[in-house]
Backbone bond lengths (Angstrom), bond angles and torsions (degrees), N, CA, C in turn:
res aa  C-N    CA-C-N  psi(-1)  N-CA   C-N-CA  omega(-1)  CA-C   N-CA-C  phi
1 G - - - 1.436 - - 1.537 112.52 -
2 V 1.272 111.28 173.55 1.494 119.66 -179.86 1.488 108.45 -78.14
3 R 1.396 114.40 135.95 1.398 120.12 -177.09 1.584 107.73 -126.65
4 P 1.265 120.90 80.73 1.498 120.95 -170.10 1.492 114.37 -79.25
5 F 1.385 117.33 -13.95 1.503 120.03 -175.03 1.511 107.33 -95.01
6 Q 1.324 114.91 105.53 1.502 120.87 -176.17 1.590 111.18 -99.45
7 C 1.371 116.95 134.14 1.413 117.78 175.85 1.539 108.42 -78.20
8 T 1.370 111.81 137.24 1.522 120.24 -176.70 1.597 108.71 -80.28
9 Q 1.278 115.92 -13.91 1.481 119.86 -177.64 1.503 113.42 -92.98
10 C 1.334 117.49 -26.68 1.487 120.23 -175.64 1.561 107.79 -150.23
11 D 1.283 117.26 -175.57 1.476 119.11 -176.13 1.519 114.77 -88.86
12 K 1.292 119.94 14.34 1.483 121.23 -178.36 1.531 110.21 -78.86
13 A 1.287 117.85 142.13 1.499 124.58 175.19 1.484 108.73 -131.66
14 Y 1.363 114.96 149.64 1.467 122.64 -174.48 1.481 113.60 -132.51
15 R 1.310 114.15 157.76 1.559 121.65 -177.95 1.562 108.00 -72.77
16 T 1.289 116.54 -37.56 1.520 119.44 -174.27 1.491 113.16 -123.37
17 K 1.284 117.49 154.30 1.402 125.82 -179.71 1.509 110.31 -63.64
18 R 1.359 116.44 -36.01 1.426 123.03 178.19 1.552 109.88 -63.60
19 D 1.314 116.36 -47.02 1.520 119.63 177.99 1.563 110.11 -59.46
20 L 1.283 115.96 -42.51 1.481 115.49 175.76 1.496 113.48 -60.42
21 Q 1.310 116.72 -44.21 1.471 120.09 -176.80 1.501 109.94 -64.88
22 E 1.340 117.38 -38.89 1.528 119.22 175.33 1.570 109.29 -60.37
23 H 1.330 113.61 -41.25 1.482 116.42 -175.72 1.492 109.08 -69.34
24 Q 1.330 121.14 -38.67 1.412 124.96 -176.45 1.560 112.69 -61.81
25 V 1.282 116.36 -26.01 1.429 121.34 174.77 1.498 113.23 -56.11
26 L 1.351 116.02 -32.36 1.453 121.33 177.67 1.491 112.28 -61.28
27 H 1.265 118.11 -33.16 1.507 123.41 -179.34 1.528 111.09 -76.38
28 T 1.350 118.32 -32.11 1.442 124.10 -175.30 1.515 111.66 -83.65
29 G 1.415 116.83 -23.98 1.445 116.83 -174.93 1.461 113.39 84.07
30 Q 1.333 119.35 -1.91 1.496 119.94 -179.50 1.523 108.37 -71.42
31 R 1.318 112.53 151.42 1.472 120.57 175.99 1.562 109.70 -133.84
32 P 1.230 116.05 79.87 1.517 118.82 -169.12 1.560 113.37 -83.97
33 F 1.283 116.53 -5.61 1.569 116.96 178.63 1.516 108.58 -108.05
34 S 1.366 115.47 114.19 1.535 118.11 -179.37 1.465 112.31 -120.09
35 C 1.350 112.20 147.18 1.482 123.90 -179.45 1.573 110.76 -71.85
36 E 1.278 116.12 126.92 1.495 120.49 -176.41 1.502 108.58 -71.19
37 Q 1.396 117.41 -23.36 1.494 113.17 -178.33 1.477 115.78 -90.94
38 C 1.291 119.99 -31.36 1.541 119.96 177.60 1.540 115.10 -123.91
39 G 1.273 118.56 -0.15 1.488 122.61 177.17 1.558 117.30 77.97
40 K 1.356 116.50 -4.29 1.475 118.68 178.92 1.533 107.96 -59.20
41 A 1.387 113.03 140.06 1.424 117.44 -178.42 1.505 115.59 -112.49
42 F 1.312 120.06 152.57 1.444 124.25 -172.94 1.504 111.55 -132.68
43 A 1.302 117.19 151.58 1.451 121.63 179.41 1.532 108.37 -76.08
44 R 1.405 115.87 -32.21 1.443 116.52 -175.12 1.528 112.75 -128.42
45 R 1.315 114.47 146.19 1.479 120.23 -178.26 1.513 113.57 -55.42
46 P 1.403 118.63 -43.45 1.432 118.42 -175.98 1.503 111.61 -63.74
47 S 1.346 116.68 -32.95 1.508 119.33 178.18 1.633 108.56 -63.76
48 L 1.346 113.52 -39.45 1.500 113.65 177.95 1.485 110.73 -65.31
49 R 1.344 121.65 -40.91 1.432 125.09 176.96 1.440 110.92 -54.21
50 I 1.416 117.19 -48.11 1.413 120.52 -176.59 1.585 108.84 -66.32
51 H 1.321 116.17 -40.98 1.450 120.29 -179.40 1.539 113.76 -60.68
52 R 1.307 116.88 -33.81 1.521 120.46 179.86 1.544 108.86 -62.76
53 K 1.343 118.98 -32.70 1.435 122.13 -179.51 1.550 110.08 -61.73
54 I 1.420 118.23 -28.30 1.467 118.86 177.42 1.516 108.38 -65.60
55 H 1.235 120.95 -41.24 1.499 123.83 -178.54 1.593 104.60 -63.85
56 L 1.296 120.08 -43.99 1.460 119.13 -176.66 1.550 109.00 -63.61
57 A 1.303 116.53 -46.98 1.497 123.67 -174.33 1.540 112.52 -69.77
58 T 1.276 116.50 -34.73 1.468 117.95 -172.72 1.530 111.40 -103.45
59 G 1.217 120.64 -10.77 1.468 120.64 -178.23 1.513 114.37 73.48
60 T 1.323 112.78 27.63 1.469 117.18 -177.66 1.521 110.12 -104.52
61 G 1.256 115.10 148.76 1.483 121.52 178.20 1.522 108.97 -163.41
62 P 1.323 117.87 -150.17 1.442 120.47 -176.91 1.504 114.02 -62.52
63 A 1.404 115.79 -25.24 1.452 121.27 -177.59 1.476 112.56 -79.52
64 G 1.315 120.07 -15.61 1.372 127.49 178.21 1.535 114.67 103.79
65 P 1.301 120.34 -174.08 1.464 122.74 -172.19 1.578 109.50 -75.55
66 K 1.361 110.95 150.78 1.479 121.15 175.29 1.538 111.54 -96.21
67 G 1.262 117.26 -0.80 1.390 122.16 -174.77 1.532 109.60 158.47
68 C 1.345 113.88 171.42 1.474 118.57 177.49 1.516 113.86 -115.20
69 Q 1.330 113.68 37.00 1.464 117.51 177.90 1.519 106.75 -115.79
70 C 1.361 113.83 133.39 1.463 118.75 178.95 1.459 110.41 -68.77
71 A 1.391 112.29 125.12 1.468 119.40 -178.50 1.614 110.54 -72.38
72 I 1.287 117.24 -14.08 1.440 116.91 -179.49 1.506 113.55 -92.11
73 C 1.318 116.61 -45.51 1.540 119.02 -175.60 1.562 112.20 -111.31
74 G 1.344 113.39 -8.68 1.492 115.70 -179.24 1.546 117.06 83.11
75 R 1.321 117.29 -2.91 1.437 119.01 178.17 1.521 115.07 -62.76
76 H 1.325 117.38 141.07 1.468 120.56 179.31 1.494 106.70 -97.03
77 L 1.342 116.07 132.60 1.507 120.30 177.33 1.520 110.57 -116.37
78 A 1.341 118.24 155.90 1.397 121.80 -169.19 1.560 110.97 -70.16
79 N 1.287 121.15 -31.41 1.449 120.08 -174.20 1.585 108.46 -156.18
80 P 1.208 120.92 165.93 1.491 126.89 -179.57 1.489 112.66 -50.59
81 G 1.326 113.93 -42.10 1.544 118.31 -176.34 1.503 110.01 -64.51
82 S 1.348 118.22 -44.07 1.446 124.27 176.59 1.483 112.80 -63.48
83 L 1.341 120.39 -34.72 1.431 126.36 175.00 1.490 109.64 -65.27
84 R 1.408 115.00 -46.83 1.532 119.15 -179.45 1.586 105.41 -57.86
85 N 1.303 117.21 -47.98 1.538 117.83 -177.19 1.473 111.21 -60.01
86 H 1.411 111.64 -44.86 1.530 115.95 -177.32 1.573 106.01 -62.74
87 M 1.297 122.94 -41.97 1.430 122.62 -175.82 1.522 111.49 -55.69
88 R 1.326 117.40 -28.88 1.528 120.16 -179.45 1.416 110.63 -61.04
89 L 1.373 119.54 -26.11 1.467 123.10 179.47 1.555 107.22 -63.52
90 H 1.331 116.02 -41.38 1.495 122.24 -177.71 1.511 113.41 -78.42
91 T 1.350 117.30 -38.31 1.456 118.35 -172.15 1.558 110.72 -92.35
92 G 1.333 116.15 -23.11 1.423 116.41 -179.53 1.517 111.69 88.73
93 E 1.427 116.47 4.37 1.432 120.53 174.95 1.520 114.77 -57.16
94 R 1.364 119.41 130.08 1.443 122.53 176.87 1.517 106.80 -135.40
95 P 1.380 113.14 80.29 1.495 115.57 -169.95 1.576 117.04 -78.59
96 Y 1.334 116.19 -4.37 1.438 116.24 -178.40 1.564 109.86 -105.94
97 A 1.241 116.51 112.17 1.473 124.90 -176.59 1.483 113.31 -105.30
98 C 1.296 119.40 134.85 1.430 128.22 174.71 1.556 109.00 -68.89
99 P 1.367 117.32 121.22 1.430 118.31 178.28 1.484 116.27 -71.45
100 Y 1.370 118.54 -13.28 1.481 123.55 175.58 1.460 113.42 -85.93
101 C 1.369 120.74 -44.47 1.471 120.88 -173.27 1.448 112.84 -124.66
102 G 1.370 121.33 -9.08 1.502 121.94 177.45 1.517 112.23 91.45
103 K 1.290 122.76 -11.92 1.495 123.87 -174.56 1.553 104.62 -59.36
104 D 1.361 111.38 139.74 1.477 117.00 -178.21 1.530 112.19 -106.53
105 F 1.301 115.72 153.27 1.419 122.85 -175.09 1.564 108.09 -130.77
106 R 1.304 117.22 152.74 1.425 122.44 170.59 1.528 114.82 -79.40
107 Q 1.324 112.49 -33.96 1.475 118.24 -176.12 1.491 111.98 -122.90
108 Q 1.318 117.02 139.53 1.516 121.00 -176.38 1.502 110.31 -58.99
109 S 1.399 118.92 -37.37 1.386 124.08 -178.82 1.540 111.61 -58.05
110 N 1.352 114.90 -39.01 1.502 119.37 176.84 1.481 111.47 -67.64
111 L 1.332 119.48 -36.51 1.483 118.55 172.58 1.433 113.48 -68.47
112 R 1.274 124.14 -36.17 1.501 125.21 173.53 1.493 110.26 -57.17
113 E 1.339 116.35 -47.34 1.439 119.92 179.82 1.563 111.41 -62.23
114 H 1.292 115.76 -44.06 1.464 122.60 -179.10 1.539 109.49 -62.61
115 L 1.334 120.12 -40.59 1.426 123.06 -178.15 1.540 112.65 -57.16
116 R 1.307 117.28 -26.27 1.436 120.57 -177.50 1.553 109.25 -66.61
117 L 1.337 116.85 -26.84 1.528 117.87 172.85 1.530 110.61 -59.60
118 H 1.279 117.48 -36.33 1.427 121.17 -176.98 1.570 113.90 -84.24
119 T 1.326 114.30 -35.48 1.419 119.55 -170.51 1.612 109.84 -92.32
120 G 1.328 113.12 -21.31 1.513 116.58 -177.15 1.548 112.05 81.13
121 E 1.342 116.90 3.92 1.499 118.45 177.53 1.556 111.49 -60.48
122 K 1.336 116.16 133.73 1.462 121.24 177.07 1.491 105.19 -133.38
123 P 1.319 116.99 91.52 1.520 120.52 -175.64 1.484 114.66 -84.51
124 Y 1.293 119.06 -11.51 1.492 122.76 178.53 1.489 112.75 -97.75
125 R 1.390 117.22 111.24 1.472 120.39 -171.88 1.549 105.81 -114.82
126 C 1.314 112.51 143.97 1.507 123.22 -179.78 1.581 103.42 -81.02
127 G 1.329 113.13 129.31 1.467 119.24 177.91 1.495 116.46 -75.56
128 F 1.371 110.94 -15.25 1.528 118.51 177.85 1.519 115.60 -84.28
129 C 1.294 113.16 -50.82 1.452 118.42 -173.03 1.537 114.51 -120.98
130 G 1.334 120.04 -5.80 1.456 120.42 175.87 1.545 116.03 88.74
131 D 1.274 114.40 -10.69 1.529 116.20 176.86 1.552 111.38 -54.18
132 A 1.249 118.92 148.70 1.469 122.73 -176.89 1.571 109.13 -124.75
133 F 1.330 114.06 149.78 1.439 121.24 -174.69 1.555 109.47 -136.21
134 P 1.382 116.68 150.38 1.424 120.84 177.01 1.498 114.61 -78.66
135 K 1.372 114.91 -22.41 1.457 119.72 -175.40 1.500 111.20 -126.08
136 L 1.299 121.71 142.25 1.485 124.31 177.99 1.559 111.68 -60.16
137 P 1.291 119.15 -43.19 1.530 116.97 178.61 1.486 114.56 -61.37
138 E 1.352 117.22 -27.87 1.476 119.84 176.61 1.536 109.55 -70.32
139 L 1.363 119.03 -37.72 1.408 120.83 178.58 1.532 109.82 -68.68
140 R 1.360 120.32 -39.70 1.413 123.55 178.85 1.529 109.58 -61.70
141 R 1.331 115.76 -44.20 1.436 120.55 179.04 1.589 111.03 -61.91
142 H 1.269 114.23 -38.88 1.468 122.29 177.07 1.580 111.38 -64.86
143 L 1.222 116.92 -42.27 1.480 124.18 -177.13 1.591 112.66 -59.12
144 I 1.342 115.35 -28.65 1.452 121.23 172.99 1.517 112.49 -55.91
145 S 1.292 114.64 -36.43 1.476 121.79 -179.51 1.574 112.82 -64.80
146 H 1.262 118.83 -18.82 1.534 123.04 -177.39 1.528 101.71 -95.99
């Protein structure tokens, strides 16, 4: 379809002005949608809707967790943070968005790794030849050649 609303920060285009405005929040870092139960804030309304399902499924709210077992699949998790991350598998919540391309991630560590595609950062360096890589598995694969 036709996408006449172009983002001035990146190459994304949208069908409606509202969709463009929701996207542009990713570039500003604003998080105008917050959860009434825990206060966590989101850049986009759909992310907040998905997040609310976590409270329903885990029985968490302002008073804190009722346990670290997933109410959907029964898996036991080590702590409330791990349970929260695990619940994203069931709810589809992806709260970490790339400011460059808008791709969403379930875990902040996955976003950090993805950002290297845009920034060119290569933190993993070969001690033999000095070649650098954005991901540890790529360095490990390279080391086999030595």
